[in-house]
C-alpha positions as CSV (number, residue, x, y, z in Angstrom):
1,X,-48.8,34.3,8.3
2,X,-50.7,31.0,8.7
3,X,-51.7,29.8,12.2
4,X,-49.2,27.5,13.9
5,X,-49.1,25.4,17.0
6,X,-46.3,23.4,18.7
7,X,-46.4,19.6,18.4
8,X,-45.4,17.1,21.0
9,X,-45.1,13.3,20.6
10,X,-44.0,11.3,23.7
11,X,-43.8,7.5,23.6
12,X,-43.8,6.1,27.1
13,X,-42.4,2.6,27.8
14,X,-40.9,0.3,30.3
15,X,-37.2,1.1,30.9
16,X,-35.3,1.0,27.6
17,X,-31.6,0.0,27.3
18,X,-29.2,2.9,26.8
19,X,-27.6,2.1,23.5
20,X,-30.8,1.6,21.4
21,X,-32.4,4.5,23.3
22,X,-29.7,6.9,22.1
23,X,-30.0,5.5,18.6
24,X,-33.8,5.8,18.6
25,X,-33.6,9.4,19.8
26,X,-31.8,10.3,16.6
27,X,-34.0,8.1,14.4
28,X,-37.3,9.5,15.6
29,X,-36.3,13.1,14.9
30,X,-35.4,12.1,11.3
31,X,-38.6,10.1,10.8
32,X,-40.9,12.9,12.0
33,X,-39.1,15.5,10.0
34,X,-39.2,13.4,6.9
35,X,-42.9,12.7,7.4
36,X,-43.8,16.3,7.8
37,X,-41.7,17.4,4.8
38,X,-43.1,14.8,2.5
39,X,-46.7,15.7,3.6
40,X,-45.9,19.4,2.8
41,X,-46.8,20.5,6.4
42,X,-44.7,23.5,7.3
43,X,-42.9,23.5,10.6
44,X,-40.1,25.1,12.6
45,X,-37.3,23.7,14.8
46,X,-37.5,20.0,15.7
47,X,-35.9,18.6,18.9
48,X,-35.8,15.1,20.2
49,X,-34.9,13.8,23.7
50,X,-35.4,10.9,26.0
51,X,-35.4,9.3,29.4
52,X,-35.1,5.6,30.2
53,X,-38.9,5.4,30.0
54,X,-39.8,7.8,27.1
55,X,-38.8,9.0,23.6
56,X,-39.8,12.5,22.9
57,X,-39.9,14.7,19.8
58,X,-41.1,18.4,19.9
59,X,-41.7,20.5,16.8
60,X,-42.3,24.2,17.0
61,X,-44.6,26.3,14.8
62,X,-46.4,23.5,13.0
63,X,-48.9,24.8,10.4
64,X,-52.5,23.9,11.1
65,X,-52.9,23.0,7.4
66,X,-50.8,22.4,4.3
67,X,-50.8,25.1,1.7
68,X,-53.2,24.9,-1.2
69,X,-51.2,24.3,-4.4
70,X,-52.1,25.6,-7.8
71,X,-49.4,25.0,-10.4
72,X,-49.4,25.5,-14.1
73,X,-46.5,24.6,-16.4
74,X,-46.0,24.9,-20.1
75,X,-44.9,21.8,-22.0
76,X,-43.8,21.1,-25.6
77,X,-45.6,22.5,-28.6
78,X,-49.0,20.9,-29.3
79,X,-47.7,19.7,-32.7
80,X,-45.0,17.7,-30.9
81,X,-47.1,16.6,-28.0
82,X,-49.8,15.0,-30.1
83,X,-49.6,12.9,-33.2
84,X,-51.8,13.1,-36.3
85,X,-54.1,10.7,-34.7
86,X,-54.6,13.1,-31.8
87,X,-53.0,10.7,-29.3
88,X,-50.3,11.9,-26.8
89,X,-46.7,11.3,-28.0
90,X,-43.8,10.1,-25.9
91,X,-42.9,13.8,-25.5
92,X,-46.3,14.5,-23.9
93,X,-46.2,11.4,-21.8
94,X,-42.7,12.3,-20.4
95,X,-43.8,15.8,-19.6
96,X,-46.9,14.7,-17.9
97,X,-45.1,12.1,-15.9
98,X,-42.5,14.6,-14.7
99,X,-45.3,16.8,-13.5
100,X,-47.1,14.0,-11.8
101,X,-50.2,13.8,-13.8
102,X,-51.7,11.6,-16.6
103,X,-51.1,12.7,-20.2
104,X,-54.8,12.7,-20.8
105,X,-55.1,15.6,-18.3
106,X,-52.9,17.9,-20.4
107,X,-54.7,20.8,-22.0
108,X,-53.9,22.7,-25.3
109,X,-53.7,26.5,-25.2
110,X,-52.0,29.3,-27.1
111,X,-49.3,31.2,-25.4
112,X,-48.4,34.9,-25.8
113,X,-46.2,34.0,-28.8
114,X,-49.2,32.8,-30.7
115,X,-48.2,29.2,-30.8
116,X,-50.2,26.4,-29.3
117,X,-48.6,24.4,-26.4
118,X,-49.7,21.7,-24.0
119,X,-50.2,22.8,-20.4
120,X,-50.1,20.8,-17.2
121,X,-52.3,22.1,-14.4
122,X,-52.2,20.7,-11.0
123,X,-54.4,21.6,-8.0
124,X,-53.7,20.1,-4.5
125,X,-56.2,21.1,-1.9
126,X,-55.1,22.2,1.6
127,X,-55.2,19.4,4.1
128,X,-55.6,19.9,7.9
129,X,-52.6,19.1,10.1
130,X,-54.3,16.7,12.5
131,X,-54.7,13.6,10.3
132,X,-51.2,14.3,8.9
133,X,-49.7,14.3,12.4
134,X,-51.6,11.1,13.2
135,X,-50.1,9.4,10.2
136,X,-46.6,10.7,10.7
137,X,-46.6,9.8,14.4
138,X,-47.8,6.2,13.8
139,X,-45.4,5.7,11.0
140,X,-42.5,7.1,13.1
141,X,-43.2,4.7,16.0
142,X,-43.5,1.7,13.6
143,X,-40.4,2.8,11.6
144,X,-38.0,2.9,14.5
145,X,-35.2,0.2,14.1
146,X,-33.5,-1.5,17.0
147,X,-30.1,-2.9,15.9
148,X,-29.0,-5.9,18.0
149,X,-32.2,-5.8,20.0
150,X,-35.3,-7.8,19.4
151,X,-38.6,-6.0,19.6
152,X,-41.0,-7.1,22.3
153,X,-44.8,-7.7,21.9
154,X,-47.5,-7.3,24.5
155,X,-51.2,-8.1,24.9
156,X,-52.7,-9.6,21.8
157,X,-51.1,-7.2,19.3
158,X,-48.5,-8.1,16.7
159,X,-46.8,-4.7,16.6
160,X,-43.6,-4.5,18.6
161,X,-41.2,-2.1,20.2
162,X,-37.9,-2.5,22.1
163,X,-39.9,-2.4,25.4
164,X,-43.7,-2.5,25.9
165,X,-45.3,0.9,25.3
166,X,-47.4,2.0,28.2
167,X,-48.7,5.5,27.1
168,X,-48.5,7.9,24.2
169,X,-48.8,11.7,24.7
170,X,-49.5,13.5,21.4
171,X,-50.5,17.2,21.3
172,X,-50.9,19.9,18.7
173,X,-51.2,22.9,20.9
174,X,-53.7,21.9,23.6
175,X,-55.5,19.4,21.3
176,X,-54.8,15.7,21.5
177,X,-53.5,14.2,18.3
178,X,-55.2,10.7,17.8
179,X,-52.4,8.2,17.7
180,X,-52.8,4.4,18.2
181,X,-50.1,1.8,18.2
182,X,-50.3,-1.7,19.5
183,X,-53.6,-1.0,21.3
184,X,-52.2,2.0,23.1
185,X,-54.1,5.3,22.4
186,X,-52.7,8.8,22.8
187,X,-53.9,11.3,25.4
188,X,-52.7,14.5,27.0
189,X,-51.0,12.8,30.0
190,X,-47.5,11.8,30.7
191,X,-46.1,9.8,33.6
192,X,-43.7,11.0,36.3
193,X,-40.8,9.5,38.1
194,X,-41.7,6.1,39.6
195,X,-40.9,7.4,43.1
196,X,-40.7,11.2,43.0
197,X,-43.9,11.8,40.9
198,X,-45.7,8.5,40.2
199,X,-48.9,8.4,38.2
200,X,-50.3,10.4,35.3
201,X,-49.7,14.2,34.8
202,X,-51.6,16.4,32.4
203,X,-49.6,18.2,29.8
204,X,-51.6,21.4,29.0
205,X,-49.6,22.0,25.8
206,X,-46.1,21.3,24.4
207,X,-44.7,24.5,25.7
208,X,-45.1,23.4,29.3
209,X,-44.1,19.8,28.7
210,X,-40.6,20.0,30.2
211,X,-41.9,22.0,33.3
212,X,-44.6,19.3,33.8
213,X,-42.0,16.6,33.7
214,X,-39.7,18.4,36.2
215,X,-42.5,18.9,38.6
216,X,-43.1,15.1,38.3
217,X,-39.4,14.4,39.1
218,X,-38.3,13.7,35.5
219,X,-35.4,15.5,33.8
220,X,-34.8,15.1,30.0
221,X,-31.3,14.1,28.7
222,X,-29.6,17.5,28.6
223,X,-30.7,18.4,32.1
224,X,-29.6,15.0,33.5
225,X,-26.2,15.4,31.8
226,X,-25.9,18.8,33.3
227,X,-26.8,17.7,36.8
228,X,-24.4,14.7,36.8
229,X,-21.5,16.8,35.4
230,X,-22.1,19.5,38.0
231,X,-22.2,16.9,40.8
232,X,-19.0,15.3,39.6
233,X,-17.3,18.7,39.4
234,X,-18.3,19.3,43.0
235,X,-16.9,16.0,44.1
236,X,-13.6,16.9,42.4
237,X,-13.6,20.4,43.9
238,X,-14.1,18.9,47.4
239,X,-11.0,16.7,46.9
240,X,-8.3,19.0,45.6
241,X,-6.6,17.7,42.5
242,X,-8.7,14.6,42.3
243,X,-10.2,13.2,39.1
244,X,-13.4,11.2,38.6
245,X,-12.9,8.7,35.7
246,X,-15.9,8.9,33.4
247,X,-15.3,6.8,30.3
248,X,-17.6,8.0,27.5
249,X,-19.5,4.8,27.0
250,X,-20.2,4.2,30.7
251,X,-21.1,7.8,31.3
252,X,-23.6,7.8,28.5
253,X,-25.2,4.7,29.9
254,X,-25.4,6.2,33.4
255,X,-27.1,9.3,32.0
256,X,-29.7,7.0,30.5
257,X,-30.2,4.8,33.5
258,X,-32.0,7.5,35.6
259,X,-34.7,10.1,35.3
260,X,-33.7,12.3,38.3
261,X,-30.0,11.8,39.1
262,X,-28.3,12.5,42.4
263,X,-24.5,12.2,42.5
264,X,-23.2,10.4,45.6
265,X,-19.9,9.1,46.9
266,X,-19.2,5.7,48.4
267,X,-16.1,4.0,49.6
268,X,-14.6,0.4,49.6
269,X,-12.1,-1.3,52.0
270,X,-8.5,-0.3,51.9
271,X,-7.4,-3.9,51.2
272,X,-8.7,-3.8,47.7
273,X,-6.1,-1.1,46.8
274,X,-3.6,-3.9,46.8
275,X,-5.3,-5.4,43.8
276,X,-4.3,-4.0,40.3
277,X,-6.5,-0.9,39.8
278,X,-7.4,-1.9,36.3
279,X,-9.6,-4.8,37.4
280,X,-11.0,-2.8,40.3
281,X,-12.0,-0.1,38.0
282,X,-13.3,-2.4,35.3
283,X,-15.4,-4.2,37.9
284,X,-16.9,-0.9,39.1
285,X,-17.4,0.6,35.6
286,X,-18.6,-2.5,33.7
287,X,-20.6,-4.3,36.4
288,X,-22.0,-1.5,38.6
289,X,-21.5,1.7,36.5
290,X,-19.6,3.4,39.3
291,X,-17.0,6.0,38.5
292,X,-13.6,5.5,40.2
293,X,-11.9,8.5,41.9
294,X,-8.1,9.1,41.5
295,X,-6.1,11.4,43.7
296,X,-3.9,14.3,42.6
297,X,-0.9,11.9,42.0
298,X,-3.0,9.7,39.8
299,X,-3.4,6.9,42.3
300,X,-6.8,5.1,42.7
301,X,-8.5,6.1,46.0
302,X,-11.0,4.1,48.1
303,X,-13.9,6.4,46.9
304,X,-16.2,6.1,43.9
305,X,-19.1,8.0,42.5
306,X,-22.5,6.5,42.1
307,X,-25.5,8.1,40.5
308,X,-28.7,7.5,42.2
309,X,-32.2,7.6,40.8
310,X,-33.9,7.6,44.2
311,X,-35.1,10.3,46.6
312,X,-32.2,12.5,47.8
313,X,-33.5,12.0,51.4
314,X,-32.5,8.3,51.2
315,X,-29.0,8.9,49.8
316,X,-27.3,7.4,52.9
317,X,-29.2,4.2,52.3
318,X,-28.4,4.2,48.6
319,X,-24.7,4.6,49.4
320,X,-24.7,1.8,52.0
321,X,-26.4,-0.6,49.5
322,X,-24.0,0.2,46.8
323,X,-21.0,-0.2,49.1
324,X,-22.2,-3.7,50.0
325,X,-22.5,-4.5,46.3
326,X,-19.1,-3.2,45.4
327,X,-17.5,-5.1,48.3
328,X,-18.8,-8.4,46.9
329,X,-17.6,-7.5,43.4
330,X,-14.2,-6.5,44.6
331,X,-13.9,-9.6,46.8
332,X,-14.3,-11.6,43.6
333,X,-11.6,-9.6,41.8
334,X,-9.2,-9.9,44.7
335,X,-9.8,-13.7,44.9
336,X,-9.1,-14.1,41.1
337,X,-5.9,-12.1,41.4
338,X,-4.6,-13.9,44.5
339,X,-5.3,-17.3,43.0
340,X,-3.6,-16.4,39.7
341,X,-0.4,-15.3,41.6
342,X,-0.1,-18.8,42.9
343,X,0.4,-20.2,39.3
344,X,3.8,-20.0,37.6
345,X,3.5,-18.1,34.3
346,X,5.1,-20.9,32.4
347,X,2.3,-23.2,33.6
348,X,-0.2,-20.7,32.2
349,X,1.7,-20.8,28.9
350,X,1.4,-24.6,28.7
351,X,-2.3,-24.4,29.3
352,X,-2.6,-22.3,26.1
353,X,-2.4,-25.7,24.3
354,X,-6.1,-26.0,25.2
355,X,-7.1,-22.6,23.7
356,X,-7.8,-22.5,20.0
357,X,-6.3,-19.5,18.1
358,X,-8.0,-20.4,14.8
359,X,-9.3,-23.7,13.8
360,X,-6.8,-24.1,10.8
361,X,-3.9,-22.3,12.5
362,X,-3.8,-24.2,15.7
363,X,-3.7,-23.3,19.3
364,X,-2.6,-20.2,21.2
365,X,0.4,-22.2,22.4
366,X,1.5,-22.7,18.8
367,X,1.0,-19.0,18.2
368,X,3.2,-18.2,21.1
369,X,5.9,-20.4,19.7
370,X,5.7,-18.5,16.4
371,X,5.9,-15.2,18.2
372,X,9.0,-16.3,20.1
373,X,10.7,-17.0,16.7
374,X,9.5,-13.7,15.1
375,X,9.9,-11.1,17.9
376,X,13.8,-11.5,18.2
377,X,14.0,-10.9,14.4
378,X,12.4,-7.5,14.9
379,X,15.0,-6.7,17.6
380,X,17.9,-7.9,15.4
381,X,16.6,-5.8,12.5
382,X,16.7,-2.8,14.8
383,X,20.4,-3.5,15.4
384,X,20.1,-4.2,19.1
385,X,22.1,-6.6,21.2
386,X,21.7,-10.1,22.6
387,X,20.2,-9.0,25.9
388,X,17.3,-7.2,24.1
389,X,16.8,-10.1,21.8
390,X,16.5,-12.4,24.8
391,X,14.0,-10.0,26.5
392,X,11.9,-10.0,23.3
393,X,11.9,-13.8,23.2
394,X,10.9,-14.1,26.8
395,X,8.2,-11.4,26.5
396,X,6.8,-13.2,23.5
397,X,6.8,-16.5,25.4
398,X,4.7,-15.0,28.2
399,X,2.6,-12.5,26.3
400,X,-0.5,-14.6,26.1
401,X,-0.1,-16.4,29.4
402,X,-2.8,-14.4,31.2
403,X,-5.5,-15.5,28.7
404,X,-6.1,-18.6,30.9
405,X,-5.9,-16.7,34.2
406,X,-9.0,-16.3,36.3
407,X,-8.8,-12.5,36.3
408,X,-8.7,-12.2,32.5
409,X,-11.4,-14.9,32.0
410,X,-13.6,-12.6,34.2
411,X,-12.3,-9.2,32.9
412,X,-11.3,-9.9,29.3
413,X,-10.4,-6.3,28.6
414,X,-7.5,-6.6,30.9
415,X,-5.6,-9.2,28.8
416,X,-1.9,-8.1,28.6
417,X,-2.4,-5.7,31.6
418,X,-2.8,-8.6,34.0
419,X,0.1,-10.5,32.4
420,X,2.3,-7.5,33.1
421,X,1.4,-7.6,36.8
422,X,1.9,-11.4,37.0
423,X,5.3,-11.1,35.2
424,X,6.4,-8.4,37.7
425,X,5.3,-10.6,40.6
426,X,7.2,-13.5,39.2
427,X,10.4,-11.6,39.0
428,X,10.6,-10.9,35.3
429,X,12.5,-7.8,34.3
430,X,10.6,-4.5,34.0
431,X,11.3,-4.5,30.2
432,X,9.6,-7.9,29.8
433,X,6.7,-7.0,32.1
434,X,6.1,-3.7,30.2
435,X,6.2,-5.4,26.8
436,X,3.6,-8.0,27.9
437,X,1.4,-5.2,29.2
438,X,1.6,-3.1,26.0
439,X,1.8,-5.7,23.3
440,X,-1.8,-5.4,22.2
441,X,-1.2,-1.8,21.3
442,X,-2.1,-0.1,19.1
443,X,-5.6,-1.3,19.4
444,X,-7.0,1.2,16.9
445,X,-5.8,4.0,14.6
446,X,-4.2,6.7,16.6
447,X,-3.7,4.6,19.7
448,X,-0.5,4.8,21.6
449,X,2.3,2.4,20.5
450,X,4.2,0.1,22.9
451,X,6.7,2.4,24.6
452,X,9.8,0.2,24.2
453,X,11.5,-1.7,21.4
454,X,10.7,-5.1,23.1
455,X,7.1,-4.2,23.4
456,X,7.0,-3.1,19.7
457,X,8.8,-6.4,18.7
458,X,6.2,-8.5,20.5
459,X,3.3,-6.5,19.2
460,X,4.6,-6.7,15.6
461,X,5.2,-10.5,16.0
462,X,1.6,-11.0,17.3
463,X,-0.1,-8.9,14.6
464,X,2.1,-10.1,11.7
465,X,1.6,-13.7,12.7
466,X,-2.2,-13.2,12.5
467,X,-2.0,-11.4,9.2
468,X,0.2,-14.1,7.6
469,X,-1.8,-16.9,9.0
470,X,-5.1,-15.7,7.6
471,X,-3.5,-15.2,4.2
472,X,-1.9,-18.7,4.4
473,X,-5.3,-20.3,4.9
474,X,-6.8,-18.1,2.1
475,X,-9.1,-16.2,4.5
476,X,-7.9,-12.6,4.0
477,X,-10.1,-9.7,5.0
478,X,-13.0,-8.9,2.6
479,X,-15.2,-5.9,2.3
480,X,-17.8,-7.4,4.6
481,X,-15.7,-9.7,6.8
482,X,-12.6,-9.3,8.9
483,X,-13.2,-11.3,12.1
484,X,-9.5,-11.4,13.1
485,X,-9.1,-7.6,12.5
486,X,-6.4,-8.1,10.0
487,X,-6.7,-4.6,8.6
488,X,-6.4,-3.1,12.0
489,X,-3.4,-5.4,12.7
490,X,-1.7,-4.2,9.5
491,X,-2.2,-0.6,10.4
492,X,-0.6,-1.3,13.8
493,X,2.4,-3.0,12.2
494,X,2.8,-0.1,9.9
495,X,2.7,2.4,12.7
496,X,5.3,0.5,14.7
497,X,7.6,0.0,11.8
498,X,7.5,3.7,11.1
499,X,8.9,4.1,14.6
500,X,11.5,1.5,13.8
501,X,12.8,2.5,10.3
502,X,15.8,0.2,10.5
503,X,13.5,-2.9,10.6
504,X,12.5,-4.3,7.2
505,X,9.1,-5.8,6.7
506,X,9.8,-8.4,3.9
507,X,12.1,-10.6,6.0
508,X,9.6,-10.5,8.8
509,X,6.8,-11.7,6.5
510,X,9.2,-14.4,5.2
511,X,10.0,-15.6,8.8
512,X,6.3,-15.5,9.8
513,X,5.3,-17.7,6.9
514,X,8.2,-20.0,7.4
515,X,7.0,-20.6,11.0
516,X,3.6,-21.7,9.7
517,X,5.3,-24.0,7.2
518,X,7.5,-25.5,9.9
519,X,4.3,-26.1,12.0
520,X,3.0,-28.3,9.2
521,X,0.6,-25.9,7.5
522,X,0.4,-26.6,3.8
523,X,0.3,-23.6,1.4
524,X,2.2,-21.9,-1.4
525,X,4.7,-19.8,0.5
526,X,5.8,-17.7,-2.5
527,X,2.2,-16.9,-3.6
528,X,1.1,-16.1,-0.1
529,X,4.2,-13.9,0.5
530,X,3.3,-12.0,-2.7
531,X,-0.3,-11.6,-1.5
532,X,0.8,-10.3,2.0
533,X,3.1,-7.8,0.4
534,X,0.4,-6.5,-1.9
535,X,-1.9,-6.3,1.1
536,X,0.6,-4.1,2.9
537,X,1.1,-2.0,-0.2
538,X,-2.6,-1.4,-0.3
539,X,-2.7,-0.3,3.4
540,X,0.3,2.0,2.8
541,X,-1.3,3.5,-0.3
542,X,-4.4,4.3,1.8
543,X,-2.3,5.9,4.6
544,X,-0.3,7.9,2.0
545,X,-3.6,9.1,0.5
546,X,-4.8,10.2,4.0
547,X,-1.5,12.1,4.3
548,X,-2.5,14.1,1.1
549,X,0.1,12.5,-1.2
550,X,-1.0,12.5,-4.9
551,X,-2.4,9.1,-6.1
552,X,0.0,8.9,-9.1
553,X,3.0,9.4,-6.8
554,X,1.7,6.6,-4.6
555,X,1.3,4.4,-7.6
556,X,4.8,5.2,-8.8
557,X,6.3,4.0,-5.5
558,X,4.0,1.0,-5.2
559,X,5.2,-0.2,-8.6
560,X,8.7,-0.9,-7.4
561,X,7.6,-3.2,-4.6
562,X,8.6,-1.1,-1.6
563,X,6.7,-2.1,1.6
564,X,8.8,-0.7,4.4
565,X,6.4,1.9,5.8
566,X,8.9,4.7,6.5
567,X,10.6,4.3,3.2
568,X,7.4,3.9,1.2
569,X,5.9,7.1,2.6
570,X,9.1,9.0,2.4
571,X,9.6,8.1,-1.2
572,X,6.1,8.9,-2.2
573,X,6.2,12.2,-0.3
574,X,9.6,13.2,-1.8
575,X,8.4,12.3,-5.4
576,X,5.2,14.3,-4.9
577,X,7.1,17.3,-3.5
578,X,9.7,17.2,-6.3
579,X,7.0,17.1,-8.9
580,X,5.0,19.9,-7.3
581,X,8.1,22.2,-7.4
582,X,9.0,21.3,-11.0
583,X,5.8,20.0,-12.6
584,X,6.7,20.5,-16.3
585,X,10.2,18.9,-15.8
586,X,8.7,15.8,-14.1
587,X,5.9,15.5,-16.6
588,X,8.4,15.6,-19.5
589,X,10.7,13.2,-17.6
590,X,7.9,10.8,-16.9
591,X,6.9,10.8,-20.6
592,X,10.4,10.2,-21.7
593,X,10.8,7.4,-19.1
594,X,7.5,5.8,-20.3
595,X,8.8,5.9,-23.9
596,X,12.2,4.5,-22.9
597,X,10.6,1.7,-20.8
598,X,8.4,0.8,-23.8
599,X,11.3,0.5,-26.2
600,X,13.7,-1.1,-23.8
601,X,14.5,-4.8,-24.1
602,X,15.6,-6.2,-20.7
603,X,16.9,-9.4,-22.3
604,X,19.6,-7.5,-24.0
605,X,21.1,-6.4,-20.6
606,X,23.0,-3.2,-19.9
607,X,26.5,-3.8,-21.2
608,X,27.1,-1.0,-23.7
609,X,29.7,-0.8,-26.5
610,X,31.0,2.7,-25.9
611,X,33.1,2.7,-29.1
612,X,30.1,3.2,-31.3
613,X,28.3,5.8,-29.3
614,X,27.4,9.2,-30.8
615,X,27.5,12.5,-28.9
616,X,23.9,12.3,-27.6
617,X,24.3,8.6,-26.7
618,X,27.6,9.4,-24.8
619,X,25.9,12.3,-22.9
620,X,23.0,10.0,-21.9
621,X,25.4,7.2,-20.7
622,X,27.4,9.7,-18.7
623,X,24.2,11.1,-17.1
624,X,23.1,7.5,-16.3
625,X,26.4,6.7,-14.6
626,X,26.2,9.9,-12.5
627,X,22.5,9.2,-11.8
628,X,23.3,5.7,-10.6
629,X,25.9,6.9,-8.2
630,X,23.8,9.8,-6.9
631,X,20.6,7.8,-6.6
632,X,22.4,4.9,-4.8
633,X,24.0,7.4,-2.3
634,X,20.8,9.2,-1.7
635,X,18.8,6.0,-1.1
636,X,21.5,4.6,1.2
637,X,21.3,7.7,3.3
638,X,17.5,7.8,3.2
639,X,17.4,11.1,1.4
640,X,14.7,10.4,-1.2
641,X,14.4,14.1,-2.1
642,X,18.0,14.0,-3.3
643,X,17.2,10.8,-5.2
644,X,14.4,12.6,-7.0
645,X,16.8,15.5,-7.8
646,X,19.3,13.1,-9.3
647,X,16.5,11.7,-11.5
648,X,15.6,15.2,-12.6
649,X,19.1,15.7,-14.0
650,X,18.4,12.9,-16.6
651,X,15.7,14.9,-18.3
652,X,17.8,17.0,-20.7
653,X,20.1,14.1,-21.9
654,X,17.1,11.7,-22.5
655,X,15.2,14.5,-24.4
656,X,18.3,15.1,-26.5
657,X,18.8,11.4,-27.1
658,X,15.3,11.0,-28.5
659,X,15.6,14.1,-30.7
660,X,19.0,13.2,-32.2
661,X,19.0,9.4,-32.2
662,X,17.1,6.8,-34.3
663,X,16.7,4.1,-31.7
664,X,15.3,1.4,-34.1
665,X,18.2,1.7,-36.6
666,X,18.4,-0.8,-39.4
667,X,21.9,-1.7,-38.2
668,X,21.4,-4.5,-35.6
669,X,24.5,-3.6,-33.6
670,X,23.6,0.1,-33.3
671,X,19.9,-0.7,-32.5
672,X,20.7,-3.2,-29.8
673,X,23.4,-0.9,-28.3
674,X,20.8,1.9,-28.1
675,X,18.3,-0.4,-26.5
676,X,20.9,-1.5,-23.9
677,X,21.4,2.2,-23.2
678,X,17.7,2.7,-22.6
679,X,17.8,-0.4,-20.3
680,X,20.5,1.4,-18.4
681,X,18.4,4.6,-18.3
682,X,15.4,2.8,-17.0
683,X,17.4,1.0,-14.3
684,X,18.4,4.3,-12.8
685,X,14.8,4.8,-11.8
686,X,14.2,1.3,-10.7
687,X,15.4,1.9,-7.2
688,X,13.2,5.0,-6.7
689,X,9.9,4.7,-8.4
690,X,8.1,3.8,-11.7
691,X,8.1,7.5,-12.7
692,X,6.3,6.7,-15.9
693,X,3.1,6.5,-13.9
694,X,3.3,10.3,-13.6
695,X,2.7,10.6,-17.3
696,X,-0.7,9.1,-17.1
697,X,-3.8,11.3,-17.1
698,X,-5.2,11.9,-13.6
């Protein structure tokens, strides 16, 4: 076995931001692995890690040299590889190119079969690891990308990094790997914690790197995460039933803000618990990276967790300082909230006239007016009474009021939430206040829906207004641009309408577009309505595909213009299930339907002269009449499985019809009567799906 050593590359910097640091930790591992593999330098496991001041990659069992390569490969026969003039042919050139050599380097030699062939011989000498590691390390440092962050430069060098590089530690075993980047040269030293282990510390070899760091007060990412989690678990254990709120994004940032974490607990004044806990928590999480503590009943407590990067001996000083900071932050939050309560919500609504929704679509005040018209339509569609309709209109009127409140201007993530609090304080009903609070839901796929019908009505009105508006000004979402999150809004509308199956989408689209027209926006209502409906069909098709419904079944339902989410998905699922149970029957039926639809002439209508029908024609007409009744009843009851079963019963009579009857008879009366019968047959399917799609090849 070849000699191996462990390899270490540490890039030491000024403190790096959390998000790019996490991204770079993944990048550097890939860059070093790719570099080693491309150079042909064998190695073992590769691990990357980081602290706020360093990026680290460690590679075990790196070979001290690449393997010597001797490779011989037989090519085409010499008579094919070389022409009469003795020059290489295209066959020889292609073979040489594939092998990575020049055609002139090919040799001619007999093989064991006695025939002469061309041979490619390649020899690659072994190369020592050290220069390869130098090249790989420098390329990896230069190759790191920093999305949304500009690289910095220092000294007189033009090379950059997200923060200035202060040292590089690069070792192969105990030997220093020469690495230079932006006038910083590698050595065998790292640097410790700024307070707990300042200065340089010698790393004897990569195997003792982590121990050297810990003795200098620095913990790598996994250890910091472990220490913080254990500290939080202890805090919770000391407060029976309590829960420390650690949102993923903030928690990750906290882990990457320290090199030696200590979990501490601070408190704030009781008076701040009178302020909505959402803005208290957002202030602590977003501004200070403190973790709120909730009691066993789910109520916010006065305590919070702070993670210190200082000496444990000065924890009391750290806690005191952080309590002073949080007091100032919460004073601001309380002031904003108290001031907002002094303003009537209707005044906030009128102030929305100064807030632009979209340049071509007007102000937020105009959007509110459109929502007020649309939300009651949703409630009416659900079959609810006048009191619920009134609540929906009122909630829609106030839904955007908090956008101009001081609290939401400061804490933008709490839009809707603060409006709910203000509505409660103003004496609005619980139903209205809850609808305001929840009307931004669902914010993403899988998010909770508004809990009540009023909340769903306002949320649908809000999202559908945005969708229709963007289509009305001909700015629908594209593959690279969707600034108003129209796709996400459509998914939200679909999710809510699945929970409200009585509500039909087409009338809501019509009402939303009419509101824009009444506002004075100029556009082709019919064309835009068609575009919006197609857009929803596309979203529904994607959802159906995610739910494992066959693409041709989806296309069959899309072809008949259904856009009500529950109905679309139920029809597609029922058709797919029916076809999977009786594949041959539905394939034959689909073929017959496609043939009938091709021959049918809609202009002739469906009025049939029964006096001239033959036996097969009479049987098909009787089957169509039964099918119409059964399909109509099944669709009315929402039983799309029964509708598919009713369609299946048409297979035998249509097959017999095509076997026994000459449709395109020379007799005009007979021919047109038979075409009307095919029209009648095709119409039975019209309310379910374009089943002819199932006959197409997958």
